[in-house]
C-alpha positions in Angstrom: 163.1 164.1 81.4 161.0 165.5 78.6 159.9 169.1 78.3 156.3 168.2 79.1 157.2 166.8 82.4 159.4 169.7 83.3 156.6 172.1 82.4 154.1 170.2 84.6 156.5 170.2 87.5 157.1 174.0 87.2 153.3 174.6 86.7 152.5 172.5 89.7 155.0 174.3 91.8 153.6 177.7 90.9 150.0 176.6 91.2 150.4 175.2 94.7 152.3 178.3 95.7 149.4 180.5 94.5 146.9 178.3 96.2 148.8 178.7 99.4 149.3 182.4 99.2 146.2 183.6 97.5 143.4 181.1 97.1 143.5 179.4 100.5 143.2 182.6 102.6 140.3 183.8 100.5 138.5 180.5 100.5 139.1 179.6 104.1 137.9 183.0 105.3 134.7 182.5 103.4 133.9 179.0 104.6 135.5 178.9 108.1 134.7 181.9 110.3 137.3 180.8 112.8 140.1 181.0 110.3 140.7 184.7 110.8 141.1 184.2 114.6 143.9 181.7 114.3 147.5 182.8 115.2 149.9 183.3 112.4 151.7 180.0 112.8 148.4 178.1 112.6 147.3 180.2 109.6 150.4 179.0 107.7 149.8 175.4 108.6 146.1 175.7 107.7 147.0 177.0 104.3 149.6 174.3 103.9 147.1 171.6 104.8 144.5 173.0 102.4 147.0 172.8 99.6 147.9 169.3 100.7 144.3 168.3 100.5 143.8 169.7 97.0 147.0 167.9 95.9 145.8 164.6 97.4 142.4 164.8 95.7 143.8 165.6 92.3 146.6 163.0 92.4 144.5 160.4 94.2 141.6 160.6 91.8 143.9 160.5 88.8 145.5 157.4 90.3 142.1 155.7 90.4 141.4 156.6 86.8 144.8 155.1 85.7 144.3 152.0 87.8 140.8 151.3 86.3 141.2 152.5 82.7 144.9 152.6 81.6 145.3 149.2 80.1 148.9 149.8 78.9 150.2 150.5 82.4 148.2 147.6 83.9 149.4 145.2 81.2 153.1 145.9 81.8 153.6 147.3 85.3 157.4 147.7 84.8 157.7 149.3 81.4 154.1 150.1 80.4 153.3 153.3 78.6 153.8 155.8 81.5 152.2 159.0 80.0 149.5 159.6 82.5 151.5 158.3 85.4 154.4 160.6 84.5 151.9 163.5 84.5 150.7 162.5 87.9 154.2 162.1 89.3 155.2 165.5 87.8 152.3 167.1 89.7 153.5 165.5 92.9 157.1 166.5 92.3 156.0 170.1 91.9 154.1 169.8 95.1 157.1 168.4 96.9 159.3 171.2 95.7 156.7 173.8 96.8 156.5 172.1 100.2 160.3 172.1 100.6 160.4 175.8 100.0 157.5 176.3 102.5 159.4 174.3 105.1 162.6 176.3 104.5 160.8 179.6 104.8 159.0 178.5 108.0 161.7 176.3 109.5 161.3 177.6 113.1 157.7 176.6 113.3 157.3 173.9 110.7 160.8 172.6 110.0 161.3 168.9 110.4 164.3 166.9 109.1 162.1 163.9 108.6 159.9 165.8 106.1 163.0 167.0 104.3 164.5 163.6 104.0 161.2 162.2 103.0 160.7 164.7 100.2 164.2 164.4 98.9 164.0 160.6 98.8 160.6 160.9 97.1 162.0 163.2 94.4 164.9 160.8 93.9 162.6 157.8 93.5 160.2 159.6 91.2 163.1 160.8 89.1 163.3 157.3 87.8 159.7 157.4 86.7 160.1 160.8 85.0 163.5 160.3 83.4 163.2 156.6 82.4 159.5 155.9 82.5 160.0 152.8 84.7 157.6 151.2 87.2 154.5 153.2 86.2 152.0 150.8 87.7 153.8 150.6 91.0 154.4 154.4 91.2 150.7 154.9 90.5 149.7 152.3 93.0 151.7 153.9 95.8 150.1 157.3 95.1 146.7 155.8 95.9 147.7 156.4 99.5 147.0 160.1 98.9 143.3 159.4 99.3 143.7 159.1 103.1 145.4 162.5 103.3 142.2 164.7 103.2 140.8 162.9 106.3 144.1 163.5 108.2 144.1 167.2 107.3 140.4 167.5 108.2 141.2 166.1 111.7 143.7 169.0 112.1 141.1 171.6 110.8 138.6 170.4 113.4 141.2 170.6 116.2 142.3 174.1 115.1 138.7 175.3 115.2 138.4 173.8 118.7 135.7 171.3 117.8 135.1 169.0 120.8 136.8 165.7 120.2 133.5 163.9 120.9 131.6 165.9 118.3 129.9 163.6 115.8 131.7 165.2 112.8 135.1 164.7 114.5 134.3 161.1 115.3 132.9 160.4 111.8 136.0 161.9 110.2 138.2 159.8 112.5 136.3 156.6 111.6 136.4 157.5 107.9 140.1 158.2 108.1 140.7 154.8 109.7 138.7 153.0 107.1 140.2 154.8 104.1 143.7 154.5 105.6 143.2 150.8 105.9 141.8 150.4 102.4 144.5 152.4 100.5 147.5 151.5 102.6 147.0 148.2 104.3 144.4 146.1 102.4 146.3 146.7 99.2 149.6 145.2 100.5 149.0 141.6 99.4 148.0 142.6 95.9 150.9 145.0 95.6 153.5 142.6 96.8 152.1 139.8 94.6 152.6 142.1 91.6 156.1 142.9 92.8 157.2 139.3 93.3 155.7 138.4 89.9 158.3 140.7 88.2 161.3 139.0 89.8 163.4 137.1 87.4 161.7 138.6 84.3 163.5 140.4 81.5 161.6 143.6 82.5 162.9 143.5 86.0 166.5 142.8 84.9 166.4 145.8 82.6 165.7 148.2 85.5 169.3 147.9 86.8 170.4 147.6 90.4 169.9 151.3 91.3 166.2 151.3 90.4 165.7 147.8 91.9 167.2 148.8 95.2 165.4 152.2 95.4 162.1 150.5 94.6 162.2 147.5 96.9 163.7 149.2 100.0 161.4 152.2 99.8 158.4 149.9 99.6 159.5 147.8 102.6 160.1 150.9 104.7 156.8 152.5 103.7 154.7 149.4 104.5 156.4 149.1 107.9 155.4 152.7 108.7 151.9 152.2 107.3 151.4 149.2 109.6 152.6 151.1 112.7 150.3 154.1 111.8 147.4 151.8 111.2 147.8 150.3 114.6 147.8 153.8 116.2 144.8 154.9 114.3 142.8 151.8 115.1 143.6 152.0 118.8 142.6 155.7 118.9 139.5 155.1 116.9 138.5 152.4 119.4 139.0 154.8 122.3 136.8 157.4 120.6 134.0 155.0 119.9 134.1 153.7 123.5 134.2 157.2 124.8 131.1 158.1 122.9 129.3 155.0 124.2 130.3 155.9 127.7 129.8 159.6 127.4 126.5 159.6 125.5 127.2 161.5 122.3 128.8 164.7 121.2 128.9 166.2 124.7 130.7 163.2 126.2 134.1 163.2 127.7 137.0 164.0 125.4 138.9 160.9 124.4 142.0 161.1 122.2 141.7 159.2 119.0 144.7 157.9 117.1 144.3 160.7 114.6 144.9 163.1 117.4 147.8 161.5 119.2 151.2 163.0 118.9 152.4 159.7 117.5 149.6 159.5 114.9 150.5 159.3 111.2 152.3 162.4 109.9 150.3 165.4 108.8 149.1 166.0 105.3 152.6 166.8 104.1 154.1 163.5 105.1 151.2 161.1 104.8 151.5 161.7 101.0 154.2 159.0 101.1 156.0 159.9 97.9 158.6 157.2 98.4 157.9 154.7 95.7 
């Protein structure tokens, strides 16, 4: 791993920690009057989710730029020039390390073995990108899933502030979450796997070695299975919310759980990042 990537990882870790500890409380107090009335445990999660949203926007938008304008990566998805992708992955690795520290410090209220395993597996997989510069196109493509994270976090913010579940902003966010989740996680599957299969049997694929090949393919399969399950739950919940509004007559109608608010909905902002490619 080069000095630049190590510097970005360290800078990302420190920046997200400062955002959590300093910037989020100040910003949240200014824009959300109910923030100061939340219990301590919810304040911690609020700040964590705000950091998650900032990370998702930074990384997701850079992913779009790379996908649209980085010709070297798009021309050779396995061994293309990975400069910008490594920068993006380094930012994500710094975020994952920050989040692991946060989980460890708040284990009683936020600790979850799934998140720890998820983050460690992601760091292992992205280590190939940072150390060997392999699979830049596919790593970048997977990070596009970050674009759905702000909507997941916004659902939690509404719930923490006790917005009625039939409120038009809550419903609109739920619908937007379902649409964006579908676009960046489900609709892209055929294109992604077509690109994967196109590499099989090529010299570039053989140069990866068995370790990278297994880590890449198995993580993709597992991730897409999870995404399909989560999409089903979100769609079912979104349908319930829309039917509830039709039957209840608008924002004051009966409360209907949407998929974004079920306990079995996709993981929160920390896990929906899906750093597993």
